[in-house]
Every structure is written in structure tokens, then in C-alpha cells.
PDB file with SEQRES, HELIX, SHEET and CRYST1 records, atoms N, CA, C and O in Angstrom:
SEQRES   1 A   75  MET LYS THR LEU THR LEU ASN ILE PRO ASP ASP LEU ASP          
SEQRES   2 A   75  LEU ASP GLU LYS GLN LEU ALA MET LEU VAL ALA SER SER          
SEQRES   3 A   75  LEU TYR GLU ARG GLY LYS LEU SER LEU GLY GLN ALA ALA          
SEQRES   4 A   75  ALA LEU ALA GLY LEU SER LYS ARG ALA PHE ALA GLU LEU          
SEQRES   5 A   75  LEU GLY ASN TYR ASP VAL SER ILE PHE ASN TYR PRO ALA          
SEQRES   6 A   75  SER ASP ILE ALA SER ASP VAL ALA ASN ALA                      
HELIX    1 AA1 ASP A   10  LEU A   12  5                                   3    
HELIX    2 AA2 GLU A   16  GLU A   29  1                                  14    
HELIX    3 AA3 LEU A   35  ALA A   42  1                                   8    
HELIX    4 AA4 LYS A   46  LEU A   53  1                                   8    
HELIX    5 AA5 GLY A   54  TYR A   56  5                                   3    
HELIX    6 AA6 ALA A   65  ALA A   73  1                                   9    
CRYST1    1.000    1.000    1.000  90.00  90.00  90.00 P 1           1          
ATOM      1  N   MET A   1     -23.770 -12.527 -23.083  1.00  0.00           N  
ATOM      2  CA  MET A   1     -22.939 -13.423 -23.963  1.00  0.00           C  
ATOM      3  C   MET A   1     -21.608 -13.651 -23.383  1.00  0.00           C  
ATOM      4  O   MET A   1     -20.990 -12.763 -22.796  1.00  0.00           O  
ATOM      5  N   LYS A   2     -21.163 -14.868 -23.556  1.00  0.00           N  
ATOM      6  CA  LYS A   2     -19.880 -15.212 -22.948  1.00  0.00           C  
ATOM      7  C   LYS A   2     -18.705 -14.727 -23.964  1.00  0.00           C  
ATOM      8  O   LYS A   2     -18.844 -14.582 -25.178  1.00  0.00           O  
ATOM      9  N   THR A   3     -17.601 -14.523 -23.264  1.00  0.00           N  
ATOM     10  CA  THR A   3     -16.369 -14.240 -24.134  1.00  0.00           C  
ATOM     11  C   THR A   3     -15.443 -15.299 -23.800  1.00  0.00           C  
ATOM     12  O   THR A   3     -15.247 -15.620 -22.628  1.00  0.00           O  
ATOM     13  N   LEU A   4     -14.854 -15.867 -24.794  1.00  0.00           N  
ATOM     14  CA  LEU A   4     -13.886 -16.851 -24.833  1.00  0.00           C  
ATOM     15  C   LEU A   4     -12.496 -16.554 -25.405  1.00  0.00           C  
ATOM     16  O   LEU A   4     -12.441 -15.786 -26.366  1.00  0.00           O  
ATOM     17  N   THR A   5     -11.526 -17.008 -24.982  1.00  0.00           N  
ATOM     18  CA  THR A   5     -10.163 -16.606 -25.477  1.00  0.00           C  
ATOM     19  C   THR A   5      -9.559 -18.015 -25.988  1.00  0.00           C  
ATOM     20  O   THR A   5      -9.375 -18.921 -25.175  1.00  0.00           O  
ATOM     21  N   LEU A   6      -9.282 -18.161 -27.246  1.00  0.00           N  
ATOM     22  CA  LEU A   6      -8.708 -19.341 -27.844  1.00  0.00           C  
ATOM     23  C   LEU A   6      -7.321 -19.053 -28.322  1.00  0.00           C  
ATOM     24  O   LEU A   6      -7.091 -18.023 -28.956  1.00  0.00           O  
ATOM     25  N   ASN A   7      -6.420 -19.897 -28.052  1.00  0.00           N  
ATOM     26  CA  ASN A   7      -5.056 -19.864 -28.679  1.00  0.00           C  
ATOM     27  C   ASN A   7      -5.081 -20.978 -29.822  1.00  0.00           C  
ATOM     28  O   ASN A   7      -5.267 -22.183 -29.654  1.00  0.00           O  
ATOM     29  N   ILE A   8      -4.842 -20.278 -31.068  1.00  0.00           N  
ATOM     30  CA  ILE A   8      -4.815 -21.102 -32.226  1.00  0.00           C  
ATOM     31  C   ILE A   8      -3.427 -20.994 -32.837  1.00  0.00           C  
ATOM     32  O   ILE A   8      -2.760 -19.970 -32.685  1.00  0.00           O  
ATOM     33  N   PRO A   9      -2.973 -22.071 -33.546  1.00  0.00           N  
ATOM     34  CA  PRO A   9      -1.593 -21.928 -34.143  1.00  0.00           C  
ATOM     35  C   PRO A   9      -1.527 -20.812 -35.110  1.00  0.00           C  
ATOM     36  O   PRO A   9      -2.503 -20.431 -35.754  1.00  0.00           O  
ATOM     37  N   ASP A  10      -0.274 -20.272 -35.194  1.00  0.00           N  
ATOM     38  CA  ASP A  10      -0.120 -19.171 -36.101  1.00  0.00           C  
ATOM     39  C   ASP A  10      -0.183 -19.602 -37.484  1.00  0.00           C  
ATOM     40  O   ASP A  10      -0.559 -18.799 -38.339  1.00  0.00           O  
ATOM     41  N   ASP A  11       0.152 -20.811 -37.798  1.00  0.00           N  
ATOM     42  CA  ASP A  11       0.057 -21.246 -39.197  1.00  0.00           C  
ATOM     43  C   ASP A  11      -1.414 -21.437 -39.708  1.00  0.00           C  
ATOM     44  O   ASP A  11      -1.591 -21.722 -40.893  1.00  0.00           O  
ATOM     45  N   LEU A  12      -2.323 -21.309 -38.975  1.00  0.00           N  
ATOM     46  CA  LEU A  12      -3.688 -21.424 -39.415  1.00  0.00           C  
ATOM     47  C   LEU A  12      -4.008 -20.023 -40.167  1.00  0.00           C  
ATOM     48  O   LEU A  12      -4.782 -20.013 -41.124  1.00  0.00           O  
ATOM     49  N   ASP A  13      -3.472 -19.010 -39.764  1.00  0.00           N  
ATOM     50  CA  ASP A  13      -3.615 -17.685 -40.557  1.00  0.00           C  
ATOM     51  C   ASP A  13      -5.087 -17.310 -40.590  1.00  0.00           C  
ATOM     52  O   ASP A  13      -5.611 -16.952 -41.645  1.00  0.00           O  
ATOM     53  N   LEU A  14      -5.715 -17.384 -39.526  1.00  0.00           N  
ATOM     54  CA  LEU A  14      -7.136 -16.950 -39.354  1.00  0.00           C  
ATOM     55  C   LEU A  14      -7.235 -15.581 -38.481  1.00  0.00           C  
ATOM     56  O   LEU A  14      -6.613 -15.401 -37.434  1.00  0.00           O  
ATOM     57  N   ASP A  15      -8.030 -14.740 -39.020  1.00  0.00           N  
ATOM     58  CA  ASP A  15      -8.215 -13.529 -38.247  1.00  0.00           C  
ATOM     59  C   ASP A  15      -9.567 -13.789 -37.422  1.00  0.00           C  
ATOM     60  O   ASP A  15     -10.182 -14.848 -37.547  1.00  0.00           O  
ATOM     61  N   GLU A  16      -9.977 -12.792 -36.600  1.00  0.00           N  
ATOM     62  CA  GLU A  16     -11.103 -12.956 -35.674  1.00  0.00           C  
ATOM     63  C   GLU A  16     -12.404 -13.120 -36.379  1.00  0.00           C  
ATOM     64  O   GLU A  16     -13.248 -13.919 -35.973  1.00  0.00           O  
ATOM     65  N   LYS A  17     -12.593 -12.297 -37.537  1.00  0.00           N  
ATOM     66  CA  LYS A  17     -13.807 -12.553 -38.276  1.00  0.00           C  
ATOM     67  C   LYS A  17     -13.972 -13.820 -38.876  1.00  0.00           C  
ATOM     68  O   LYS A  17     -15.061 -14.392 -38.880  1.00  0.00           O  
ATOM     69  N   GLN A  18     -12.858 -14.330 -39.429  1.00  0.00           N  
ATOM     70  CA  GLN A  18     -12.853 -15.712 -40.039  1.00  0.00           C  
ATOM     71  C   GLN A  18     -13.187 -16.825 -39.046  1.00  0.00           C  
ATOM     72  O   GLN A  18     -13.968 -17.750 -39.271  1.00  0.00           O  
ATOM     73  N   LEU A  19     -12.529 -16.631 -37.968  1.00  0.00           N  
ATOM     74  CA  LEU A  19     -12.875 -17.640 -36.809  1.00  0.00           C  
ATOM     75  C   LEU A  19     -14.361 -17.539 -36.350  1.00  0.00           C  
ATOM     76  O   LEU A  19     -15.023 -18.539 -36.071  1.00  0.00           O  
ATOM     77  N   ALA A  20     -14.835 -16.281 -36.292  1.00  0.00           N  
ATOM     78  CA  ALA A  20     -16.275 -16.278 -35.788  1.00  0.00           C  
ATOM     79  C   ALA A  20     -17.011 -16.765 -36.867  1.00  0.00           C  
ATOM     80  O   ALA A  20     -17.953 -17.501 -36.573  1.00  0.00           O  
ATOM     81  N   MET A  21     -16.804 -16.525 -38.070  1.00  0.00           N  
ATOM     82  CA  MET A  21     -17.745 -17.186 -39.171  1.00  0.00           C  
ATOM     83  C   MET A  21     -17.638 -18.761 -39.137  1.00  0.00           C  
ATOM     84  O   MET A  21     -18.652 -19.438 -39.307  1.00  0.00           O  
ATOM     85  N   LEU A  22     -16.473 -19.309 -38.930  1.00  0.00           N  
ATOM     86  CA  LEU A  22     -16.253 -20.772 -38.773  1.00  0.00           C  
ATOM     87  C   LEU A  22     -17.223 -21.333 -37.629  1.00  0.00           C  
ATOM     88  O   LEU A  22     -18.032 -22.237 -37.836  1.00  0.00           O  
ATOM     89  N   VAL A  23     -17.052 -20.712 -36.439  1.00  0.00           N  
ATOM     90  CA  VAL A  23     -17.853 -21.020 -35.347  1.00  0.00           C  
ATOM     91  C   VAL A  23     -19.289 -20.900 -35.494  1.00  0.00           C  
ATOM     92  O   VAL A  23     -20.062 -21.792 -35.145  1.00  0.00           O  
ATOM     93  N   ALA A  24     -19.679 -19.706 -36.055  1.00  0.00           N  
ATOM     94  CA  ALA A  24     -21.110 -19.379 -36.232  1.00  0.00           C  
ATOM     95  C   ALA A  24     -21.784 -20.336 -37.343  1.00  0.00           C  
ATOM     96  O   ALA A  24     -22.914 -20.800 -37.191  1.00  0.00           O  
ATOM     97  N   SER A  25     -21.010 -20.574 -38.433  1.00  0.00           N  
ATOM     98  CA  SER A  25     -21.582 -21.379 -39.503  1.00  0.00           C  
ATOM     99  C   SER A  25     -21.670 -22.963 -38.961  1.00  0.00           C  
ATOM    100  O   SER A  25     -22.616 -23.671 -39.307  1.00  0.00           O  
ATOM    101  N   SER A  26     -20.739 -23.401 -38.192  1.00  0.00           N  
ATOM    102  CA  SER A  26     -20.808 -24.666 -37.495  1.00  0.00           C  
ATOM    103  C   SER A  26     -21.926 -24.917 -36.570  1.00  0.00           C  
ATOM    104  O   SER A  26     -22.538 -25.984 -36.520  1.00  0.00           O  
ATOM    105  N   LEU A  27     -22.175 -23.836 -35.808  1.00  0.00           N  
ATOM    106  CA  LEU A  27     -23.282 -23.914 -34.787  1.00  0.00           C  
ATOM    107  C   LEU A  27     -24.562 -23.841 -35.456  1.00  0.00           C  
ATOM    108  O   LEU A  27     -25.512 -24.504 -35.039  1.00  0.00           O  
ATOM    109  N   TYR A  28     -24.664 -23.025 -36.540  1.00  0.00           N  
ATOM    110  CA  TYR A  28     -25.975 -23.001 -37.240  1.00  0.00           C  
ATOM    111  C   TYR A  28     -26.217 -24.243 -37.960  1.00  0.00           C  
ATOM    112  O   TYR A  28     -27.343 -24.739 -37.960  1.00  0.00           O  
ATOM    113  N   GLU A  29     -25.190 -24.808 -38.604  1.00  0.00           N  
ATOM    114  CA  GLU A  29     -25.329 -26.105 -39.247  1.00  0.00           C  
ATOM    115  C   GLU A  29     -25.885 -27.291 -38.265  1.00  0.00           C  
ATOM    116  O   GLU A  29     -26.741 -28.111 -38.597  1.00  0.00           O  
ATOM    117  N   ARG A  30     -25.276 -27.229 -37.079  1.00  0.00           N  
ATOM    118  CA  ARG A  30     -25.784 -28.165 -36.076  1.00  0.00           C  
ATOM    119  C   ARG A  30     -27.089 -27.921 -35.390  1.00  0.00           C  
ATOM    120  O   ARG A  30     -27.524 -28.689 -34.532  1.00  0.00           O  
ATOM    121  N   GLY A  31     -27.723 -26.810 -35.792  1.00  0.00           N  
ATOM    122  CA  GLY A  31     -29.021 -26.459 -35.126  1.00  0.00           C  
ATOM    123  C   GLY A  31     -28.913 -25.771 -33.741  1.00  0.00           C  
ATOM    124  O   GLY A  31     -29.915 -25.526 -33.070  1.00  0.00           O  
ATOM    125  N   LYS A  32     -27.706 -25.483 -33.359  1.00  0.00           N  
ATOM    126  CA  LYS A  32     -27.561 -24.786 -32.121  1.00  0.00           C  
ATOM    127  C   LYS A  32     -27.869 -23.285 -32.063  1.00  0.00           C  
ATOM    128  O   LYS A  32     -28.137 -22.692 -31.018  1.00  0.00           O  
ATOM    129  N   LEU A  33     -27.809 -22.737 -33.247  1.00  0.00           N  
ATOM    130  CA  LEU A  33     -28.032 -21.273 -33.311  1.00  0.00           C  
ATOM    131  C   LEU A  33     -29.163 -21.134 -34.480  1.00  0.00           C  
ATOM    132  O   LEU A  33     -29.244 -21.948 -35.399  1.00  0.00           O  
ATOM    133  N   SER A  34     -29.942 -20.115 -34.353  1.00  0.00           N  
ATOM    134  CA  SER A  34     -30.761 -19.758 -35.444  1.00  0.00           C  
ATOM    135  C   SER A  34     -29.930 -18.898 -36.441  1.00  0.00           C  
ATOM    136  O   SER A  34     -28.798 -18.537 -36.120  1.00  0.00           O  
ATOM    137  N   LEU A  35     -30.485 -18.552 -37.677  1.00  0.00           N  
ATOM    138  CA  LEU A  35     -29.837 -17.905 -38.656  1.00  0.00           C  
ATOM    139  C   LEU A  35     -29.488 -16.482 -38.102  1.00  0.00           C  
ATOM    140  O   LEU A  35     -28.413 -15.949 -38.378  1.00  0.00           O  
ATOM    141  N   GLY A  36     -30.464 -15.865 -37.285  1.00  0.00           N  
ATOM    142  CA  GLY A  36     -30.121 -14.507 -36.732  1.00  0.00           C  
ATOM    143  C   GLY A  36     -29.131 -14.547 -35.800  1.00  0.00           C  
ATOM    144  O   GLY A  36     -28.207 -13.734 -35.830  1.00  0.00           O  
ATOM    145  N   GLN A  37     -29.232 -15.557 -34.821  1.00  0.00           N  
ATOM    146  CA  GLN A  37     -28.085 -15.715 -33.792  1.00  0.00           C  
ATOM    147  C   GLN A  37     -26.765 -15.922 -34.331  1.00  0.00           C  
ATOM    148  O   GLN A  37     -25.838 -15.257 -33.869  1.00  0.00           O  
ATOM    149  N   ALA A  38     -26.536 -16.861 -35.362  1.00  0.00           N  
ATOM    150  CA  ALA A  38     -25.302 -17.163 -35.944  1.00  0.00           C  
ATOM    151  C   ALA A  38     -24.818 -15.865 -36.632  1.00  0.00           C  
ATOM    152  O   ALA A  38     -23.623 -15.569 -36.601  1.00  0.00           O  
ATOM    153  N   ALA A  39     -25.686 -15.128 -37.220  1.00  0.00           N  
ATOM    154  CA  ALA A  39     -25.236 -13.891 -38.121  1.00  0.00           C  
ATOM    155  C   ALA A  39     -24.667 -12.939 -36.943  1.00  0.00           C  
ATOM    156  O   ALA A  39     -23.536 -12.462 -37.029  1.00  0.00           O  
ATOM    157  N   ALA A  40     -25.421 -12.718 -35.960  1.00  0.00           N  
ATOM    158  CA  ALA A  40     -24.972 -11.784 -34.802  1.00  0.00           C  
ATOM    159  C   ALA A  40     -23.631 -12.324 -34.292  1.00  0.00           C  
ATOM    160  O   ALA A  40     -22.715 -11.521 -34.116  1.00  0.00           O  
ATOM    161  N   LEU A  41     -23.454 -13.603 -34.048  1.00  0.00           N  
ATOM    162  CA  LEU A  41     -22.247 -14.019 -33.538  1.00  0.00           C  
ATOM    163  C   LEU A  41     -21.008 -13.883 -34.540  1.00  0.00           C  
ATOM    164  O   LEU A  41     -19.853 -13.762 -34.133  1.00  0.00           O  
ATOM    165  N   ALA A  42     -21.362 -13.915 -35.880  1.00  0.00           N  
ATOM    166  CA  ALA A  42     -20.248 -13.644 -36.787  1.00  0.00           C  
ATOM    167  C   ALA A  42     -20.098 -12.099 -37.117  1.00  0.00           C  
ATOM    168  O   ALA A  42     -19.246 -11.686 -37.904  1.00  0.00           O  
ATOM    169  N   GLY A  43     -20.939 -11.333 -36.494  1.00  0.00           N  
ATOM    170  CA  GLY A  43     -20.911  -9.798 -36.742  1.00  0.00           C  
ATOM    171  C   GLY A  43     -21.475  -9.469 -38.015  1.00  0.00           C  
ATOM    172  O   GLY A  43     -20.994  -8.472 -38.553  1.00  0.00           O  
ATOM    173  N   LEU A  44     -22.404 -10.093 -38.633  1.00  0.00           N  
ATOM    174  CA  LEU A  44     -22.929  -9.817 -40.002  1.00  0.00           C  
ATOM    175  C   LEU A  44     -24.417  -9.749 -39.736  1.00  0.00           C  
ATOM    176  O   LEU A  44     -25.020 -10.144 -38.739  1.00  0.00           O  
ATOM    177  N   SER A  45     -24.948  -9.096 -40.969  1.00  0.00           N  
ATOM    178  CA  SER A  45     -26.495  -9.092 -41.070  1.00  0.00           C  
ATOM    179  C   SER A  45     -26.840 -10.587 -41.546  1.00  0.00           C  
ATOM    180  O   SER A  45     -26.032 -11.359 -42.063  1.00  0.00           O  
ATOM    181  N   LYS A  46     -28.105 -10.832 -41.291  1.00  0.00           N  
ATOM    182  CA  LYS A  46     -28.681 -12.127 -41.697  1.00  0.00           C  
ATOM    183  C   LYS A  46     -28.432 -12.465 -43.146  1.00  0.00           C  
ATOM    184  O   LYS A  46     -28.052 -13.587 -43.482  1.00  0.00           O  
ATOM    185  N   ARG A  47     -28.668 -11.392 -44.080  1.00  0.00           N  
ATOM    186  CA  ARG A  47     -28.397 -11.589 -45.420  1.00  0.00           C  
ATOM    187  C   ARG A  47     -26.947 -11.924 -45.746  1.00  0.00           C  
ATOM    188  O   ARG A  47     -26.666 -12.830 -46.531  1.00  0.00           O  
ATOM    189  N   ALA A  48     -26.025 -11.175 -45.125  1.00  0.00           N  
ATOM    190  CA  ALA A  48     -24.619 -11.385 -45.455  1.00  0.00           C  
ATOM    191  C   ALA A  48     -24.168 -12.715 -44.987  1.00  0.00           C  
ATOM    192  O   ALA A  48     -23.406 -13.401 -45.669  1.00  0.00           O  
ATOM    193  N   PHE A  49     -24.634 -13.101 -43.809  1.00  0.00           N  
ATOM    194  CA  PHE A  49     -24.297 -14.437 -43.190  1.00  0.00           C  
ATOM    195  C   PHE A  49     -24.899 -15.631 -44.223  1.00  0.00           C  
ATOM    196  O   PHE A  49     -24.226 -16.584 -44.617  1.00  0.00           O  
ATOM    197  N   ALA A  50     -26.100 -15.415 -44.525  1.00  0.00           N  
ATOM    198  CA  ALA A  50     -26.696 -16.402 -45.426  1.00  0.00           C  
ATOM    199  C   ALA A  50     -25.926 -16.593 -46.702  1.00  0.00           C  
ATOM    200  O   ALA A  50     -25.650 -17.709 -47.142  1.00  0.00           O  
ATOM    201  N   GLU A  51     -25.545 -15.313 -47.356  1.00  0.00           N  
ATOM    202  CA  GLU A  51     -24.918 -15.374 -48.518  1.00  0.00           C  
ATOM    203  C   GLU A  51     -23.394 -16.143 -48.439  1.00  0.00           C  
ATOM    204  O   GLU A  51     -22.936 -16.788 -49.382  1.00  0.00           O  
ATOM    205  N   LEU A  52     -22.758 -15.969 -47.246  1.00  0.00           N  
ATOM    206  CA  LEU A  52     -21.447 -16.682 -46.940  1.00  0.00           C  
ATOM    207  C   LEU A  52     -21.437 -18.010 -46.574  1.00  0.00           C  
ATOM    208  O   LEU A  52     -20.392 -18.659 -46.609  1.00  0.00           O  
ATOM    209  N   LEU A  53     -22.708 -18.583 -46.156  1.00  0.00           N  
ATOM    210  CA  LEU A  53     -22.727 -20.025 -45.719  1.00  0.00           C  
ATOM    211  C   LEU A  53     -22.169 -20.914 -46.798  1.00  0.00           C  
ATOM    212  O   LEU A  53     -21.470 -21.867 -46.454  1.00  0.00           O  
ATOM    213  N   GLY A  54     -22.418 -20.688 -48.099  1.00  0.00           N  
ATOM    214  CA  GLY A  54     -21.956 -21.735 -49.110  1.00  0.00           C  
ATOM    215  C   GLY A  54     -20.451 -21.731 -49.088  1.00  0.00           C  
ATOM    216  O   GLY A  54     -19.848 -22.748 -49.429  1.00  0.00           O  
ATOM    217  N   ASN A  55     -19.817 -20.659 -48.712  1.00  0.00           N  
ATOM    218  CA  ASN A  55     -18.284 -20.705 -48.691  1.00  0.00           C  
ATOM    219  C   ASN A  55     -17.733 -21.721 -47.531  1.00  0.00           C  
ATOM    220  O   ASN A  55     -16.599 -22.198 -47.572  1.00  0.00           O  
ATOM    221  N   TYR A  56     -18.548 -21.953 -46.637  1.00  0.00           N  
ATOM    222  CA  TYR A  56     -18.274 -22.901 -45.611  1.00  0.00           C  
ATOM    223  C   TYR A  56     -18.919 -24.309 -45.841  1.00  0.00           C  
ATOM    224  O   TYR A  56     -18.869 -25.132 -44.927  1.00  0.00           O  
ATOM    225  N   ASP A  57     -19.488 -24.595 -46.963  1.00  0.00           N  
ATOM    226  CA  ASP A  57     -20.225 -25.796 -47.203  1.00  0.00           C  
ATOM    227  C   ASP A  57     -21.330 -26.097 -46.312  1.00  0.00           C  
ATOM    228  O   ASP A  57     -21.551 -27.250 -45.944  1.00  0.00           O  
ATOM    229  N   VAL A  58     -22.125 -24.977 -45.906  1.00  0.00           N  
ATOM    230  CA  VAL A  58     -23.256 -25.043 -45.033  1.00  0.00           C  
ATOM    231  C   VAL A  58     -24.452 -24.597 -45.817  1.00  0.00           C  
ATOM    232  O   VAL A  58     -24.426 -23.497 -46.368  1.00  0.00           O  
ATOM    233  N   SER A  59     -25.474 -25.359 -45.901  1.00  0.00           N  
ATOM    234  CA  SER A  59     -26.728 -25.019 -46.480  1.00  0.00           C  
ATOM    235  C   SER A  59     -27.615 -24.077 -45.822  1.00  0.00           C  
ATOM    236  O   SER A  59     -27.845 -24.221 -44.621  1.00  0.00           O  
ATOM    237  N   ILE A  60     -28.117 -23.162 -46.460  1.00  0.00           N  
ATOM    238  CA  ILE A  60     -29.046 -22.175 -45.808  1.00  0.00           C  
ATOM    239  C   ILE A  60     -30.309 -22.855 -45.255  1.00  0.00           C  
ATOM    240  O   ILE A  60     -30.936 -22.372 -44.312  1.00  0.00           O  
ATOM    241  N   PHE A  61     -30.654 -23.982 -45.871  1.00  0.00           N  
ATOM    242  CA  PHE A  61     -31.719 -24.740 -45.469  1.00  0.00           C  
ATOM    243  C   PHE A  61     -31.394 -25.766 -44.536  1.00  0.00           C  
ATOM    244  O   PHE A  61     -31.033 -26.881 -44.914  1.00  0.00           O  
ATOM    245  N   ASN A  62     -31.517 -25.410 -43.186  1.00  0.00           N  
ATOM    246  CA  ASN A  62     -31.120 -26.170 -42.099  1.00  0.00           C  
ATOM    247  C   ASN A  62     -32.228 -26.970 -41.712  1.00  0.00           C  
ATOM    248  O   ASN A  62     -32.875 -26.597 -40.733  1.00  0.00           O  
ATOM    249  N   TYR A  63     -32.598 -28.135 -42.387  1.00  0.00           N  
ATOM    250  CA  TYR A  63     -33.670 -28.892 -42.164  1.00  0.00           C  
ATOM    251  C   TYR A  63     -33.186 -30.319 -42.024  1.00  0.00           C  
ATOM    252  O   TYR A  63     -32.462 -30.762 -42.916  1.00  0.00           O  
ATOM    253  N   PRO A  64     -33.520 -31.104 -40.967  1.00  0.00           N  
ATOM    254  CA  PRO A  64     -33.044 -32.461 -40.673  1.00  0.00           C  
ATOM    255  C   PRO A  64     -33.578 -33.363 -41.850  1.00  0.00           C  
ATOM    256  O   PRO A  64     -34.696 -33.153 -42.321  1.00  0.00           O  
ATOM    257  N   ALA A  65     -32.850 -34.263 -42.269  1.00  0.00           N  
ATOM    258  CA  ALA A  65     -33.232 -35.460 -43.296  1.00  0.00           C  
ATOM    259  C   ALA A  65     -34.465 -36.147 -42.758  1.00  0.00           C  
ATOM    260  O   ALA A  65     -35.399 -36.422 -43.511  1.00  0.00           O  
ATOM    261  N   SER A  66     -34.484 -36.421 -41.511  1.00  0.00           N  
ATOM    262  CA  SER A  66     -35.626 -37.279 -40.988  1.00  0.00           C  
ATOM    263  C   SER A  66     -36.886 -36.349 -41.073  1.00  0.00           C  
ATOM    264  O   SER A  66     -37.952 -36.905 -41.334  1.00  0.00           O  
ATOM    265  N   ASP A  67     -36.877 -35.079 -40.893  1.00  0.00           N  
ATOM    266  CA  ASP A  67     -38.082 -34.412 -41.019  1.00  0.00           C  
ATOM    267  C   ASP A  67     -38.555 -34.343 -42.552  1.00  0.00           C  
ATOM    268  O   ASP A  67     -39.751 -34.280 -42.834  1.00  0.00           O  
ATOM    269  N   ILE A  68     -37.611 -34.359 -43.460  1.00  0.00           N  
ATOM    270  CA  ILE A  68     -37.980 -34.248 -44.789  1.00  0.00           C  
ATOM    271  C   ILE A  68     -38.590 -35.546 -45.226  1.00  0.00           C  
ATOM    272  O   ILE A  68     -39.575 -35.531 -45.964  1.00  0.00           O  
ATOM    273  N   ALA A  69     -38.046 -36.690 -44.802  1.00  0.00           N  
ATOM    274  CA  ALA A  69     -38.626 -38.010 -45.082  1.00  0.00           C  
ATOM    275  C   ALA A  69     -39.943 -38.027 -44.478  1.00  0.00           C  
ATOM    276  O   ALA A  69     -40.847 -38.512 -45.159  1.00  0.00           O  
ATOM    277  N   SER A  70     -40.225 -37.572 -43.285  1.00  0.00           N  
ATOM    278  CA  SER A  70     -41.491 -37.559 -42.549  1.00  0.00           C  
ATOM    279  C   SER A  70     -42.514 -36.749 -43.294  1.00  0.00           C  
ATOM    280  O   SER A  70     -43.674 -37.147 -43.391  1.00  0.00           O  
ATOM    281  N   ASP A  71     -42.108 -35.634 -43.814  1.00  0.00           N  
ATOM    282  CA  ASP A  71     -42.968 -34.652 -44.556  1.00  0.00           C  
ATOM    283  C   ASP A  71     -43.401 -35.254 -45.938  1.00  0.00           C  
ATOM    284  O   ASP A  71     -44.502 -35.013 -46.434  1.00  0.00           O  
ATOM    285  N   VAL A  72     -42.517 -36.004 -46.486  1.00  0.00           N  
ATOM    286  CA  VAL A  72     -42.729 -36.713 -47.857  1.00  0.00           C  
ATOM    287  C   VAL A  72     -43.787 -37.742 -47.570  1.00  0.00           C  
ATOM    288  O   VAL A  72     -44.786 -37.803 -48.287  1.00  0.00           O  
ATOM    289  N   ALA A  73     -43.604 -38.581 -46.519  1.00  0.00           N  
ATOM    290  CA  ALA A  73     -44.625 -39.711 -46.184  1.00  0.00           C  
ATOM    291  C   ALA A  73     -45.824 -39.172 -45.894  1.00  0.00           C  
ATOM    292  O   ALA A  73     -46.820 -39.818 -46.222  1.00  0.00           O  
ATOM    293  N   ASN A  74     -45.982 -37.931 -45.247  1.00  0.00           N  
ATOM    294  CA  ASN A  74     -47.212 -37.516 -44.810  1.00  0.00           C  
ATOM    295  C   ASN A  74     -47.909 -36.541 -45.904  1.00  0.00           C  
ATOM    296  O   ASN A  74     -48.969 -35.973 -45.646  1.00  0.00           O  
ATOM    297  N   ALA A  75     -47.261 -36.394 -47.102  1.00  0.00           N  
ATOM    298  CA  ALA A  75     -47.881 -35.594 -48.135  1.00  0.00           C  
ATOM    299  C   ALA A  75     -48.929 -36.310 -48.988  1.00  0.00           C  
ATOM    300  O   ALA A  75     -49.508 -35.705 -49.891  1.00  0.00           O  
TER     301      ALA A  75                                                      
END                                                                             
């Protein structure tokens, strides 16, 4: 795993756990990480990560709208 160092403004008032959750939830939402990978990045269990996703306006159901339309058409 890579280690990155970020300089963020002091007025953001984010700690490492909050920043990790922001990054992990964003990457999960974009489909770059699975739920398990994102949870590991955030330092949480899958369940804890899934429960916190709503706080970041991210749905646990990471399914592209185009796939849903295709599924409905093929039903």
C-alpha cells in the first residue's frame, strides 16, 4: 500500500480518521474500491464503514444507473 502525505489547511479541522473516511467513501462511491477495500483504507470493519457511508451522502448500493436501466429493460 502507498503512503501519501497531504498538507491540508488548519481551518479544515480534520483529523486523520476523518480524512481517511472522506477519501475511502469517495473512492467507494466512484467504484475505485470495493466495500472491503474502502473499509480497510478507513481503518474500519465493513459493517462500521457501511453504517457511516450515509454521513458522507454515499449510498451503500454502489450500482450504476445505466446497469439498473438495463436490468429493468431485461426483466
